C-alpha positions as CSV (number, residue, x, y, z in Angstrom):
1,X,79.1,71.3,106.1
2,X,82.5,72.6,107.0
3,X,84.3,69.4,107.6
4,X,81.7,67.5,104.7
5,X,83.2,66.5,101.3
6,X,85.0,64.9,99.3
7,X,88.6,65.3,98.6
8,X,88.3,67.6,96.0
9,X,86.2,70.0,98.1
10,X,89.2,69.5,100.9
11,X,89.9,72.8,102.4
12,X,87.4,74.9,100.3
13,X,84.8,75.2,103.0
14,X,87.3,76.8,105.6
15,X,89.0,79.0,102.9
16,X,85.0,80.2,101.8
17,X,84.1,80.6,105.8
18,X,87.4,82.6,106.0
19,X,86.7,84.7,103.2
20,X,83.4,85.5,104.1
21,X,84.3,86.2,107.8
22,X,86.7,88.6,106.6
23,X,84.2,90.4,104.2
24,X,81.7,90.5,107.1
25,X,84.4,92.6,109.1
26,X,84.8,94.8,106.2
27,X,81.5,95.8,105.5
28,X,81.1,96.0,109.1
29,X,83.9,98.6,109.8
30,X,82.3,100.5,106.3
31,X,78.8,100.7,107.7
32,X,80.1,102.3,111.0
33,X,81.7,104.9,109.4
34,X,79.5,105.3,107.1
35,X,76.9,105.8,110.0
36,X,79.4,109.0,111.1
37,X,79.3,110.2,107.4
38,X,82.3,109.1,106.1
39,X,82.4,108.5,102.7
40,X,84.9,105.1,102.3
41,X,83.5,103.7,99.3
42,X,87.0,103.1,97.9
43,X,89.2,103.3,100.8
44,X,91.5,100.7,101.1
45,X,91.2,98.2,104.4
46,X,94.3,99.3,105.7
47,X,93.2,103.1,105.8
48,X,89.8,101.8,106.9
49,X,91.4,99.9,110.2
50,X,93.0,103.2,111.2
51,X,89.6,105.1,110.7
52,X,87.3,103.0,112.9
53,X,89.4,103.9,115.9
54,X,87.5,106.9,115.5
55,X,84.2,105.2,115.9
56,X,84.7,102.2,117.9
57,X,85.9,101.4,121.3
58,X,89.8,101.2,121.0
59,X,90.1,97.4,122.2
60,X,87.3,96.5,119.7
61,X,88.8,98.2,116.9
62,X,92.2,96.6,117.9
63,X,90.5,93.4,117.8
64,X,88.9,94.0,114.3
65,X,91.9,94.9,112.8
66,X,94.0,91.8,113.9
67,X,91.1,89.9,113.0
68,X,91.2,90.7,109.3
69,X,94.8,90.5,109.2
70,X,95.1,87.1,110.6
71,X,92.2,85.9,108.0
72,X,93.8,87.9,105.2
73,X,97.4,86.2,106.3
74,X,95.6,83.0,106.5
75,X,93.8,83.4,102.8
76,X,96.9,84.7,101.4
77,X,100.2,83.3,102.7
78,X,99.8,80.1,104.7
79,X,98.2,76.7,104.5
80,X,94.7,77.2,106.3
81,X,94.4,76.7,109.3
82,X,98.2,76.6,110.5
83,X,97.9,79.5,111.8
84,X,94.3,80.3,112.4
85,X,91.4,78.0,113.8
86,X,88.9,79.1,111.2
87,X,85.8,78.3,113.3
88,X,87.4,80.0,116.2
89,X,88.0,83.2,114.2
90,X,84.2,83.1,112.6
91,X,82.5,83.0,116.1
92,X,84.7,85.7,117.5
93,X,84.3,88.2,114.4
94,X,80.3,87.2,115.1
95,X,80.7,88.3,118.6
96,X,82.6,91.5,117.8
97,X,80.2,92.5,115.1
98,X,77.1,92.1,117.6
99,X,78.6,93.2,120.7
100,X,79.3,96.5,118.0
101,X,75.3,96.6,117.1
102,X,74.1,95.9,120.9
103,X,76.2,99.1,122.0
104,X,74.4,101.0,118.8
105,X,71.4,100.0,120.1
106,X,72.0,101.3,123.5
107,X,72.8,104.9,122.1
108,X,70.1,104.7,120.2
109,X,67.8,104.0,123.2
110,X,69.7,106.7,125.3
111,X,68.8,109.3,122.4
112,X,64.9,108.7,122.0
113,X,64.6,108.5,125.8
114,X,66.3,112.4,125.9
């Protein structure tokens, strides 16, 4: 689907995928912080990224912030695809979010076992 379409849609599917991926990262970060009791509804993403370091493993929090920044740059300031392979970014975001969810499941299982 990303590569399909006529000339009027050229570039629209990758741009939509990049925007939705960035939104998924934002939603994931907010959900993690809300689980810890933080009120993050009106918090801009920059401060939100700083806060994720308190609830995520350091490398994962850094990668989340970098990926979000790359997607933002790609959407706002460059020709889409010039600085970022959107398919790779989408896959990396999926893996990052799923890894976090698996960590949460392990913690919950440990809590139940105690």
